[in-house]
Backbone bond lengths (Angstrom), bond angles and torsions (degrees), N, CA, C in turn:
res aa  C-N    CA-C-N  psi(-1)  N-CA   C-N-CA  omega(-1)  CA-C   N-CA-C  phi
1 M - - - 1.457 - - 1.543 107.98 -
2 N 1.297 115.10 125.66 1.462 120.07 -179.75 1.521 113.21 -115.11
3 E 1.353 118.29 1.99 1.451 119.34 -179.59 1.511 111.22 -56.31
4 A 1.322 114.41 153.11 1.480 119.59 178.38 1.511 110.20 -135.34
5 M 1.313 115.17 141.40 1.466 122.21 178.15 1.505 109.30 -103.61
6 E 1.325 116.41 126.30 1.463 123.68 174.50 1.529 107.44 -103.52
7 I 1.307 115.65 126.21 1.457 120.02 179.80 1.517 108.99 -129.92
8 T 1.335 114.55 123.56 1.450 120.06 175.94 1.512 106.92 -122.52
9 T 1.316 116.89 132.39 1.476 123.64 176.57 1.514 107.15 -119.00
10 F 1.341 114.86 144.55 1.473 119.74 -178.73 1.520 108.70 -171.46
11 Q 1.326 114.07 171.48 1.438 121.01 172.51 1.554 108.87 -110.76
12 L 1.312 115.53 153.03 1.443 119.49 177.99 1.543 109.19 -83.83
13 V 1.321 116.61 158.40 1.475 119.35 175.66 1.502 109.37 -65.82
14 K 1.294 115.12 153.24 1.445 122.01 -177.39 1.529 110.28 -53.67
15 G 1.335 116.20 132.02 1.455 121.74 177.89 1.523 113.83 91.14
16 M 1.326 118.77 -11.42 1.463 123.87 179.45 1.522 109.03 -86.54
17 T 1.328 117.90 132.16 1.467 120.88 176.43 1.512 108.73 -99.91
18 I 1.328 116.77 164.85 1.450 119.89 176.02 1.506 111.55 -62.28
19 K 1.320 117.80 -34.06 1.458 121.66 176.57 1.539 110.13 -63.16
20 D 1.337 117.41 -42.18 1.475 122.13 176.50 1.535 109.69 -61.49
21 F 1.343 114.78 -44.41 1.458 120.55 -177.21 1.529 110.21 -61.96
22 I 1.316 116.23 -45.68 1.483 119.49 179.46 1.487 111.31 -61.42
23 A 1.356 117.70 -41.29 1.459 120.82 175.59 1.512 112.58 -61.83
24 A 1.352 117.56 -37.57 1.445 122.80 -179.73 1.527 111.25 -67.79
25 N 1.322 116.52 -14.88 1.505 122.63 -178.29 1.520 111.94 -91.63
26 A 1.315 119.93 4.99 1.488 119.81 -177.26 1.514 112.03 -54.30
27 D 1.326 117.78 -47.30 1.450 120.89 -178.56 1.529 111.84 -69.71
28 V 1.343 116.39 -33.72 1.462 120.16 178.71 1.527 109.56 -68.32
29 D 1.330 117.17 -43.95 1.472 119.92 179.74 1.520 112.03 -59.88
30 A 1.333 115.31 -45.02 1.471 119.13 179.89 1.532 110.57 -63.01
31 W 1.311 117.09 -40.83 1.458 123.10 179.48 1.525 109.83 -65.66
32 L 1.339 117.18 -46.23 1.459 120.39 -177.70 1.537 112.38 -59.04
33 Q 1.331 115.92 -39.98 1.479 120.03 -179.06 1.527 112.72 -62.19
34 K 1.311 117.39 -17.65 1.467 122.07 -179.83 1.534 112.46 -97.28
35 Q 1.337 116.49 -4.78 1.435 120.14 -175.83 1.531 113.28 -82.85
36 P 1.348 117.16 134.39 1.444 119.86 177.52 1.510 111.91 -57.69
37 G 1.320 115.82 131.61 1.468 121.92 175.45 1.541 114.42 88.92
38 F 1.317 118.66 -4.41 1.463 121.10 179.74 1.520 108.64 -68.91
39 I 1.342 116.55 132.40 1.465 123.21 177.93 1.520 110.83 -113.56
40 L 1.332 117.77 -56.09 1.462 120.39 -179.08 1.493 112.40 -159.62
41 R 1.333 115.49 163.59 1.456 123.12 176.95 1.530 108.65 -137.30
42 R 1.324 115.22 141.18 1.455 122.26 174.97 1.526 108.08 -134.41
43 I 1.317 117.71 136.07 1.464 122.05 174.60 1.519 106.77 -120.56
44 C 1.341 116.47 127.01 1.452 122.98 179.91 1.527 109.21 -126.63
45 E 1.342 114.18 153.43 1.480 118.98 174.66 1.519 108.05 -129.77
46 G 1.324 114.36 126.76 1.454 120.00 176.65 1.500 112.86 -79.84
47 S 1.365 116.46 165.05 1.442 119.27 179.11 1.499 112.34 -66.05
48 D 1.343 116.95 -15.81 1.468 122.52 176.74 1.515 113.94 -87.07
49 G 1.374 115.37 3.12 1.463 118.79 178.69 1.506 115.99 88.86
50 W 1.319 117.50 -8.62 1.485 120.17 178.39 1.503 108.86 -74.10
51 V 1.324 115.88 139.16 1.464 122.50 177.39 1.497 109.45 -103.96
52 I 1.345 116.57 138.24 1.456 122.77 175.04 1.512 105.84 -116.22
53 D 1.319 116.05 120.90 1.454 123.63 178.47 1.516 105.39 -111.87
54 M 1.351 118.03 112.85 1.444 122.87 -173.20 1.524 110.16 -120.78
55 L 1.325 115.14 129.45 1.462 121.28 177.85 1.506 110.51 -125.71
56 L 1.310 117.65 141.75 1.433 122.72 174.47 1.520 109.02 -109.25
57 W 1.326 115.25 130.25 1.473 122.38 -177.97 1.529 110.24 -121.17
58 K 1.288 116.82 157.10 1.468 120.85 176.02 1.531 110.97 -67.25
59 S 1.332 117.05 -25.94 1.445 121.77 177.85 1.548 109.92 -155.49
60 A 1.295 115.78 158.58 1.465 121.12 175.53 1.504 110.34 -61.99
61 R 1.309 118.21 -35.05 1.455 120.96 179.65 1.544 109.82 -62.67
62 D 1.309 118.27 -42.49 1.453 122.57 177.76 1.531 109.96 -58.79
63 G 1.314 116.47 -46.82 1.446 122.38 -178.08 1.529 112.21 -64.03
64 K 1.319 116.79 -44.63 1.445 122.02 179.41 1.511 112.17 -65.38
65 R 1.292 116.62 -38.62 1.472 120.20 177.09 1.528 110.34 -63.91
66 A 1.319 116.35 -42.94 1.454 120.72 -177.99 1.532 109.75 -69.40
67 A 1.333 118.19 -39.09 1.460 120.81 178.64 1.513 110.90 -59.62
68 A 1.336 116.59 -40.35 1.451 119.40 176.95 1.508 110.76 -65.55
69 G 1.312 117.02 -38.77 1.472 122.69 -179.00 1.544 112.71 -65.07
70 I 1.340 115.09 -34.72 1.472 119.20 178.59 1.530 109.35 -63.76
71 M 1.302 116.50 -37.09 1.477 120.97 -179.07 1.536 111.84 -77.41
72 T 1.326 119.04 -22.33 1.472 121.42 -178.46 1.528 111.64 -107.48
73 E 1.292 117.13 -62.56 1.470 121.57 -177.30 1.529 112.38 -63.73
74 L 1.352 115.89 -33.92 1.468 120.01 -179.14 1.532 110.82 -111.83
75 S 1.316 117.83 33.86 1.463 120.15 -177.90 1.512 111.97 -63.79
76 G 1.331 118.58 -25.16 1.462 120.70 178.97 1.508 113.93 -91.36
77 S 1.324 119.23 6.87 1.470 121.75 -179.67 1.514 112.30 -65.14
78 P 1.326 117.57 139.72 1.459 120.02 178.11 1.542 113.00 -64.42
79 V 1.309 118.30 -13.51 1.461 120.71 -179.50 1.517 110.97 -63.06
80 H 1.310 119.29 -34.27 1.467 121.69 -177.05 1.528 111.92 -65.48
81 A 1.312 118.89 -34.31 1.450 121.65 179.71 1.542 111.03 -78.16
82 A 1.310 118.62 -13.92 1.453 122.20 -179.08 1.546 111.89 -82.93
83 I 1.322 117.05 -16.49 1.471 122.79 -172.72 1.511 110.48 -102.41
84 D 1.310 117.29 131.81 1.457 121.84 170.62 1.544 105.75 -72.68
85 Q 1.307 117.90 99.06 1.456 123.37 -171.09 1.526 111.92 -61.90
86 S 1.341 117.50 -26.14 1.489 119.93 -178.62 1.537 110.83 -72.93
87 T 1.301 118.23 -8.98 1.468 119.77 -178.11 1.533 113.02 -105.87
88 V 1.345 117.91 -0.42 1.449 122.19 -174.39 1.501 113.47 -69.81
89 D 1.343 116.82 132.14 1.455 123.44 171.76 1.535 105.65 -130.60
90 W 1.348 116.63 121.35 1.478 120.69 -174.70 1.496 109.13 -127.42
91 T 1.341 114.64 139.80 1.446 121.72 175.21 1.525 110.30 -150.37
92 I 1.323 114.91 151.94 1.472 120.33 172.37 1.538 106.38 -137.36
93 Q 1.342 115.75 127.13 1.416 122.08 -174.79 1.546 110.86 -133.94
94 T 1.300 116.80 142.70 1.453 122.02 175.35 1.527 110.12 -67.27
95 C 1.324 116.46 133.53 1.445 121.52 179.89 1.548 109.86 -73.33
96 R 1.304 115.86 137.98 1.443 121.79 -179.07 1.531 113.56 -111.51
97 H 1.322 115.24 -11.64 1.460 119.93 179.40 1.505 108.86 -151.41
98 R 1.298 116.32 145.46 1.474 121.56 -178.81 1.514 108.60 -140.46
99 L 1.322 115.78 134.79 1.469 122.11 174.38 1.512 105.82 -132.89
100 G 1.281 118.00 123.60 1.462 122.78 177.85 1.494 112.67 93.21
């Protein structure tokens, strides 16, 4: 199994709602669906306001390549201004177990 899970946690900038954030991701979502190895994306918001953005990739290499592309190819995306960059924690790890 070579799948990899990318998990990014962060807070939104003051005044931004999760609905606003999801709308700001329209270009990112369209771009992700065209990326090699992309399987799925889920965005969650905790009651504490922290956002969890989770992506599943066919490999860690696919996820790392796409993460770099989001910062370069999509550098003008409104999604970047929606995130409090000082709170971002990002990781991508190879999956070791799968159920379902």
